[in-house]
C-alpha positions as CSV (number, residue, x, y, z in Angstrom):
1,M,59.3,36.3,-4.5
2,G,62.3,36.6,-2.2
3,E,65.9,37.6,-3.1
4,A,67.3,36.6,-6.5
5,K,70.0,34.0,-6.2
6,D,72.5,35.6,-8.7
7,L,74.8,33.6,-10.9
8,D,78.2,35.0,-11.7
9,A,78.0,37.7,-14.4
10,K,79.7,35.5,-16.9
11,D,76.9,33.0,-16.6
12,L,74.1,35.4,-17.4
13,Y,72.5,35.1,-20.8
14,E,71.9,38.3,-22.6
15,I,69.1,39.2,-25.0
16,P,69.8,42.3,-27.1
17,L,67.3,44.3,-29.2
18,I,67.0,43.2,-32.8
19,R,66.5,46.2,-35.1
20,A,66.0,45.3,-38.7
21,G,67.9,42.1,-38.2
22,R,70.8,43.6,-36.3
23,A,71.6,43.2,-32.6
24,R,71.6,46.5,-30.7
25,Q,72.4,47.4,-27.0
26,S,70.1,49.5,-24.8
27,S,70.8,51.6,-21.8
28,E,67.6,50.3,-20.2
29,R,67.7,46.6,-19.2
30,A,65.7,44.2,-17.1
31,E,66.7,41.1,-15.2
32,L,65.0,37.8,-15.9
33,T,64.9,35.3,-13.0
34,G,63.8,31.7,-13.0
35,V,60.7,30.7,-11.1
36,D,63.0,29.7,-8.3
37,G,64.4,33.3,-8.1
38,T,67.8,32.5,-9.7
39,L,69.0,35.3,-11.9
40,L,69.4,33.9,-15.4
41,A,69.3,36.6,-18.1
42,T,69.5,40.3,-18.9
43,V,67.1,41.7,-21.4
44,H,67.7,44.9,-23.3
45,L,64.5,47.0,-23.4
46,A,63.2,49.3,-26.2
47,P,61.6,52.7,-25.3
48,P,58.5,53.7,-27.2
49,L,60.5,56.2,-29.5
50,L,62.8,53.3,-30.6
51,A,59.7,51.2,-31.4
52,R,58.4,53.9,-33.8
53,L,61.9,54.3,-35.4
54,T,62.2,50.6,-35.9
55,V,58.8,50.4,-37.6
56,A,60.0,53.2,-39.9
57,D,63.2,51.3,-40.7
58,A,61.3,48.1,-41.5
59,R,58.9,50.0,-43.8
60,A,61.7,51.7,-45.7
61,G,63.3,48.4,-46.8
62,E,62.9,46.9,-50.3
63,E,60.4,44.1,-51.1
64,R,62.0,40.7,-50.4
65,T,59.3,38.4,-49.3
66,P,60.8,35.2,-47.8
67,T,60.6,32.1,-50.0
68,P,59.2,28.8,-48.9
69,G,62.7,27.3,-49.1
70,Q,64.1,29.9,-46.7
71,L,61.3,29.3,-44.3
72,T,61.9,25.5,-44.4
73,E,65.6,26.0,-43.9
74,A,64.9,28.3,-40.9
75,G,62.8,25.6,-39.3
76,R,65.7,23.1,-39.5
77,H,67.9,25.7,-37.9
78,F,65.4,26.3,-35.1
79,E,65.2,22.6,-34.3
80,T,68.9,21.6,-34.6
81,A,71.3,24.5,-34.6
82,T,73.1,26.5,-31.9
83,L,71.6,30.0,-32.3
84,N,72.2,33.1,-30.2
85,G,74.8,31.0,-28.3
86,L,72.2,28.4,-27.2
87,S,72.0,24.8,-28.3
88,P,68.5,23.4,-28.7
89,Q,68.8,21.8,-25.3
90,G,70.1,25.0,-23.8
91,Y,67.2,27.0,-25.2
92,C,64.7,24.5,-23.9
93,E,66.1,24.6,-20.3
94,L,66.4,28.3,-20.2
95,Q,62.9,28.9,-21.5
96,A,61.4,26.3,-19.1
97,R,63.2,27.8,-16.0
98,V,62.0,31.3,-16.7
99,A,58.5,30.7,-18.1
100,G,57.8,27.9,-15.7
101,V,56.6,25.6,-18.5
102,P,57.7,22.0,-18.3
103,V,60.8,21.5,-20.4
104,A,59.1,18.7,-22.3
105,V,56.8,21.3,-23.8
106,A,59.8,23.3,-25.2
107,R,61.4,20.1,-26.4
108,H,58.5,18.9,-28.5
109,S,57.9,22.5,-29.6
110,L,61.3,22.3,-31.4
111,K,59.9,19.8,-33.9
112,D,56.4,21.5,-33.9
113,V,57.9,24.9,-34.9
114,A,60.2,23.3,-37.5
115,E,57.2,21.6,-39.1
116,T,55.2,24.8,-39.1
117,F,58.1,26.6,-40.8
118,A,58.1,23.9,-43.5
119,N,54.4,24.0,-43.9
120,V,53.8,27.8,-44.0
121,G,54.1,28.0,-47.8
122,A,51.4,25.3,-48.4
123,R,49.3,26.9,-45.7
124,F,49.4,30.3,-47.4
125,L,48.3,28.7,-50.7
126,A,45.5,26.9,-48.9
127,E,44.2,30.1,-47.3
128,R,44.3,32.2,-50.5
129,P,40.9,32.4,-52.2
130,A,40.7,30.2,-55.3
131,G,39.7,33.1,-57.5
132,A,42.6,35.4,-56.4
133,G,46.0,34.6,-58.0
134,A,49.3,36.4,-58.6
135,G,47.7,38.4,-61.4
136,P,45.2,38.1,-64.4
137,A,46.2,37.2,-67.9
138,P,46.9,40.2,-70.2
139,G,43.7,41.8,-71.4
140,E,41.7,40.5,-68.5
141,I,40.5,41.9,-65.2
142,G,40.7,39.5,-62.3
143,A,41.4,39.3,-58.5
144,V,44.8,39.5,-56.8
145,W,45.5,38.6,-53.2
146,T,47.4,41.6,-51.7
147,R,48.5,42.8,-48.3
148,R,46.6,45.3,-46.3
149,G,49.9,46.9,-45.2
150,D,53.6,46.4,-45.0
151,V,54.5,46.2,-41.2
152,L,52.9,43.9,-38.6
153,A,53.5,44.4,-34.9
154,V,53.2,41.3,-32.8
155,I,52.5,41.7,-29.1
156,A,53.4,38.2,-28.0
157,P,52.6,36.1,-24.9
158,S,54.8,33.8,-22.7
159,N,52.4,30.9,-22.3
160,N,53.6,28.4,-24.9
161,P,56.4,28.4,-27.5
162,G,54.1,27.1,-30.2
163,T,52.0,30.3,-30.0
164,H,54.7,32.1,-32.0
165,T,54.2,30.0,-35.0
166,Q,51.1,32.0,-35.9
167,W,53.1,35.0,-37.0
168,L,55.0,33.0,-39.6
169,T,52.0,33.3,-41.8
170,A,52.6,37.0,-41.9
171,L,56.1,36.4,-43.2
172,A,54.8,34.3,-46.0
173,C,52.4,37.1,-46.9
174,G,55.3,39.5,-47.2
175,Y,54.9,41.5,-43.9
176,R,57.9,42.9,-42.1
177,L,57.6,41.9,-38.4
178,V,58.3,43.8,-35.2
179,V,57.8,41.5,-32.2
180,R,57.4,42.7,-28.6
181,P,57.9,39.4,-26.8
182,G,56.2,38.3,-23.5
183,T,58.2,39.3,-20.5
184,R,58.9,35.7,-19.5
185,D,59.7,34.2,-22.9
186,P,61.8,36.4,-25.2
187,F,63.8,33.3,-25.9
188,T,61.5,31.6,-28.4
189,P,61.0,34.6,-30.8
190,A,64.7,35.5,-30.5
191,R,65.5,31.9,-31.6
192,M,63.0,32.0,-34.4
193,I,64.4,35.3,-35.7
194,A,68.0,34.0,-35.5
195,A,66.9,30.9,-37.5
196,L,65.2,33.1,-40.2
197,L,68.3,35.3,-40.5
198,E,70.5,32.3,-40.8
199,A,68.3,31.1,-43.6
200,G,68.8,34.3,-45.5
201,V,65.6,36.2,-44.8
202,A,66.1,40.0,-45.4
203,P,67.1,41.6,-42.1
204,H,64.6,44.5,-42.3
205,Y,61.8,41.9,-42.1
206,L,62.7,40.9,-38.6
207,S,62.9,43.0,-35.4
208,L,62.6,42.0,-31.7
209,L,61.8,44.8,-29.2
210,P,61.3,43.7,-25.6
211,G,59.7,46.5,-23.6
212,S,56.9,47.9,-21.6
213,H,53.2,48.2,-22.3
214,A,54.0,51.7,-23.6
215,T,56.4,50.2,-26.1
216,G,53.7,47.8,-27.2
217,D,51.2,50.7,-27.6
218,A,53.8,52.6,-29.7
219,L,54.2,49.6,-32.0
220,V,50.4,49.2,-32.4
221,E,50.2,52.9,-33.2
222,A,53.1,52.9,-35.7
223,A,52.5,49.6,-37.5
224,D,50.0,49.0,-40.3
225,L,48.4,46.1,-38.5
226,S,49.0,44.4,-35.1
227,L,48.6,40.8,-33.8
228,V,47.9,41.2,-30.1
229,Y,47.7,38.3,-27.7
230,G,46.1,38.7,-24.2
231,G,43.2,38.2,-21.9
232,D,40.0,40.2,-21.4
233,A,42.1,43.3,-20.6
234,A,43.6,43.2,-24.1
235,V,40.2,42.8,-25.6
236,R,38.9,45.8,-23.7
237,R,42.0,47.8,-24.6
238,Y,42.2,47.1,-28.4
239,G,38.8,45.7,-29.2
240,E,37.6,48.8,-31.1
241,D,40.7,49.2,-33.2
242,R,40.1,47.7,-36.6
243,R,43.9,47.6,-37.3
244,V,44.3,45.1,-34.3
245,I,43.9,41.4,-34.8
246,L,43.1,40.0,-31.3
247,R,44.0,36.6,-30.1
248,G,42.2,36.6,-26.7
249,P,41.1,33.9,-24.2
250,G,40.4,30.5,-25.7
251,R,37.7,29.2,-23.3
252,S,37.8,25.9,-25.2
253,K,35.3,23.3,-24.1
254,L,34.0,19.7,-24.4
255,L,30.4,18.8,-24.8
256,H,29.8,15.2,-23.5
257,T,26.6,13.2,-24.2
258,G,25.9,9.6,-23.3
259,E,27.9,7.2,-21.2
260,I,31.1,8.1,-19.4
261,T,33.7,5.7,-20.8
262,E,37.4,5.3,-20.5
263,E,37.8,6.9,-23.9
264,T,35.7,9.9,-22.8
265,L,38.0,10.4,-19.8
266,D,41.1,10.0,-22.0
267,V,40.0,12.8,-24.3
268,I,38.8,15.1,-21.5
269,C,42.0,14.8,-19.5
270,A,44.2,15.2,-22.6
271,S,42.3,18.3,-23.6
272,V,42.8,19.8,-20.1
273,C,46.4,19.0,-19.3
274,Y,48.3,18.8,-22.7
275,D,51.3,21.1,-22.6
276,A,50.7,21.7,-18.9
277,G,47.2,23.3,-19.6
278,M,48.7,26.5,-20.9
279,R,47.4,26.6,-24.5
280,C,44.3,28.6,-25.5
281,T,43.0,25.3,-27.0
282,N,43.2,23.5,-23.7
283,A,39.7,22.7,-22.3
284,T,38.6,24.8,-19.4
285,A,35.0,23.6,-19.2
286,V,33.2,20.3,-19.8
287,F,29.4,20.2,-20.2
288,T,27.7,16.8,-19.8
289,D,24.2,15.3,-19.9
290,A,25.5,12.5,-17.6
291,D,26.0,12.9,-13.9
292,P,28.4,15.8,-13.4
293,A,29.6,14.6,-10.0
294,T,30.6,11.2,-11.4
295,L,32.4,12.7,-14.3
296,A,34.2,15.3,-12.1
297,A,35.4,12.6,-9.7
298,A,36.8,10.5,-12.5
299,V,38.6,13.4,-14.1
300,A,40.0,14.6,-10.8
301,E,41.3,11.1,-10.0
302,R,43.3,11.1,-13.3
303,L,44.5,14.7,-13.2
304,A,45.7,14.4,-9.6
305,R,48.4,11.9,-10.9
306,L,50.2,14.7,-12.8
307,T,53.8,15.2,-11.5
308,A,54.7,18.4,-9.8
309,A,58.4,19.1,-10.3
310,P,60.8,21.9,-11.2
311,P,60.2,23.0,-14.8
312,Q,63.6,21.9,-16.0
313,S,62.9,18.3,-14.8
314,A,61.9,15.8,-17.4
315,D,59.2,14.6,-15.0
316,A,57.4,18.0,-14.8
317,Q,53.8,18.0,-16.0
318,V,52.3,21.1,-14.5
319,P,53.3,24.8,-14.6
320,V,55.5,26.4,-11.9
321,L,55.5,29.9,-10.6
322,P,57.3,31.7,-7.8
323,L,55.7,30.3,-4.7
324,G,53.9,33.5,-3.7
325,E,52.5,34.0,-7.2
326,A,51.3,30.3,-7.3
327,R,49.5,30.7,-4.0
328,A,48.0,34.0,-5.1
329,L,46.6,32.4,-8.3
330,R,45.0,29.6,-6.3
331,A,43.6,32.2,-3.9
332,Q,42.1,34.0,-6.9
333,L,40.4,30.7,-7.9
334,A,39.1,30.1,-4.4
335,G,37.5,33.5,-4.5
336,S,35.7,32.7,-7.7
337,L,34.0,29.4,-6.9
338,A,30.5,30.9,-6.5
339,G,29.3,27.6,-5.0
340,A,31.4,25.3,-7.1
341,V,33.4,22.6,-5.3
342,D,37.0,21.6,-6.2
343,V,36.8,17.8,-6.1
344,A,40.5,17.5,-6.8
345,A,41.6,19.4,-3.7
346,P,41.1,16.5,-1.2
347,L,43.5,14.4,-3.3
348,Y,46.4,16.7,-2.4
349,P,47.4,16.1,1.3
350,D,49.9,19.0,1.2
351,G,47.6,21.4,-0.7
352,P,46.9,22.5,-4.3
353,V,50.3,24.2,-4.6
354,A,53.3,21.9,-4.3
355,D,56.1,23.8,-2.5
356,L,59.2,22.6,-4.5
357,G,61.5,23.8,-1.7
358,D,63.4,26.3,-3.9
359,G,61.1,29.3,-3.8
360,S,58.8,28.0,-6.5
361,G,55.4,26.3,-6.4
362,A,53.8,23.9,-8.9
363,L,50.2,24.4,-9.7
364,R,48.3,21.1,-9.3
365,P,45.1,20.7,-11.4
366,A,41.7,21.9,-10.2
367,V,38.5,20.2,-11.1
368,L,35.5,22.4,-10.2
369,L,32.0,20.7,-10.0
370,C,29.2,23.1,-10.8
371,D,25.4,22.8,-10.2
372,R,24.2,24.7,-13.2
373,S,25.1,25.2,-16.8
374,D,25.2,29.0,-16.6
375,H,27.8,29.0,-13.8
376,P,30.3,31.9,-14.3
377,G,33.2,29.5,-13.9
378,A,32.7,28.4,-17.5
379,R,34.3,31.7,-18.6
380,I,37.3,31.5,-16.2
381,E,40.6,30.5,-17.9
382,L,43.7,30.2,-15.8
383,S,47.3,29.4,-16.7
384,F,47.3,25.8,-15.3
385,P,45.1,22.7,-15.7
386,C,41.8,24.0,-14.3
387,V,38.5,22.7,-15.6
388,W,34.9,23.3,-14.7
389,I,32.4,20.4,-15.0
390,L,28.8,21.6,-15.7
391,P,25.4,20.0,-16.3
392,W,23.8,20.4,-19.7
393,Q,20.7,19.3,-21.4
394,R,20.0,19.5,-25.2
395,A,17.0,21.7,-24.6
396,E,19.4,24.4,-23.4
397,G,21.0,24.6,-26.9
398,F,24.4,26.3,-27.3
399,G,23.8,29.3,-25.2
400,P,26.1,28.1,-22.4
401,L,28.8,27.1,-24.9
402,K,29.2,30.4,-26.7
403,D,32.6,32.3,-27.0
404,T,34.6,29.1,-27.5
405,L,37.8,28.7,-29.5
406,A,37.7,24.9,-29.8
407,L,34.7,22.6,-29.0
408,T,35.0,18.8,-29.0
409,I,31.6,17.0,-29.0
410,L,31.8,13.6,-27.5
411,G,29.0,11.2,-28.2
412,G,28.9,11.0,-32.0
413,D,25.9,13.3,-32.6
414,E,26.6,14.8,-36.0
415,E,23.5,16.9,-36.0
416,L,24.7,18.5,-32.8
417,A,28.0,19.2,-34.4
418,R,26.3,20.8,-37.4
419,E,24.3,23.0,-35.0
420,A,27.5,24.0,-33.3
421,L,29.0,25.1,-36.6
422,R,26.1,27.5,-37.0
423,E,27.0,29.3,-33.8
424,R,29.5,31.9,-35.0
425,S,31.2,32.4,-31.6
426,I,32.4,28.7,-31.7
427,R,35.5,28.9,-33.9
428,K,36.4,25.2,-34.2
429,V,34.2,22.1,-33.9
430,L,35.5,18.6,-33.5
431,L,33.2,15.6,-33.5
432,G,34.3,12.4,-31.8
433,P,37.1,11.5,-29.4
434,I,39.5,14.3,-30.6
435,P,41.2,16.5,-28.0
436,T,40.5,20.2,-28.2
437,Y,44.1,21.2,-29.1
438,T,44.2,18.9,-32.2
439,A,44.7,20.8,-35.5
440,G,45.0,19.8,-39.1
441,R,47.8,20.8,-41.5
442,T,45.9,23.8,-42.9
443,S,42.9,24.0,-40.5
444,P,42.1,27.5,-39.2
445,H,43.0,28.4,-35.6
446,D,40.7,31.4,-34.9
447,G,39.8,31.8,-38.6
448,Y,42.7,32.1,-41.1
449,L,45.1,34.8,-40.1
450,S,45.9,35.7,-43.7
451,H,42.2,36.7,-44.1
452,D,43.0,39.5,-41.7
453,L,46.3,40.4,-43.3
454,M,45.3,40.2,-46.9
455,E,42.4,41.2,-49.2
456,A,41.3,40.4,-52.7
457,R,41.4,43.4,-55.1
458,A,40.5,43.7,-58.7
459,F,43.4,44.2,-61.1
460,G,43.5,44.3,-64.9
461,T,46.0,45.0,-67.7
462,T,45.7,45.7,-71.4
463,A,46.4,42.9,-73.9
């Protein structure tokens, strides 16, 4: 990555540990650099023992589940207030420079996160089974909706600020949260926690512990339940632990039937490149019964127009990494083609990684044309706009489309959509010109999170 270009010490941003709502120092610290190598922040790190002690502290606190009003107020603070010494604009720029995500993503996430805060109470009610209330009438035995534990550990990613909104549901359920942030985005959960504390949420409900994999393992061991984000390695690591709720690769897809229209291309390209292609609901594969080469060429021509620029630039539309990491990621892709052809590559005279001249590189989109529906590329998900175009015929069924978080079916075939709903490994089905990342106010993401956090139990009292 090259030598870090240090700022003066007074300019460095500092992220302390948050233990039960209170900032704490640590003797172990890490430096956070921007994707261009500039030293921007110091992060205090929690050792595994401190993780266990923090879970114990959270567990010992009294029951004070946040109210919907507090959560709504916290959303307003997140969107508009200066928190942890950062204005909304300051947060967006710092998050973008370190994570390499275009600053426009962080800017619209300010409003998205605020709306999620305001909606979390209604979402909790929508997710609760109709037969399970706060308690039965005297003299009756009924169902209550109750937690499976008290403390939830969150092993968070760095790919998109909006990812963190999922753990708000746990707060509405009454869980105390201990968050180990992703290494390149501690800023978003730190800002969310500051907003919640400002709104009056009980301090012992909120902890932030940056740290190593060992710290994450200690949290998973000590907490009642854990929400873990990650790729196939996380699935292999935690997949057998029933206390772990996994949010793994999305592998979202589109299934196109019929003619290739401008609307078809609009939806495909939006699904691939929205939020710089770094969401788990961004499409990474398109199956078509039309000519795959024609579709791939049209998609490549559109995606090649995306602007490569430093992440803090308002023009940026693709992710940025340190230049060596960006080139290594593209080399990884080149070694996985298995006969596929990147039809977008000839559209970049200076190559698929744009050297931004400051030690960083922007990842231009890849459009991979495949010659068969079972090509292994359909399972490859990378952290930039990268989509595999594959042939498909209805006689093949949904075998090639299994293990899909979000599936958009283009072509208006309702029977096909109903068939997709019967495939349990497809978690969301959208029929019509709806981008894969689209969600409703209370629609499930990967099922309802509260159904993993809560359970219905029988409860009765005497008259």
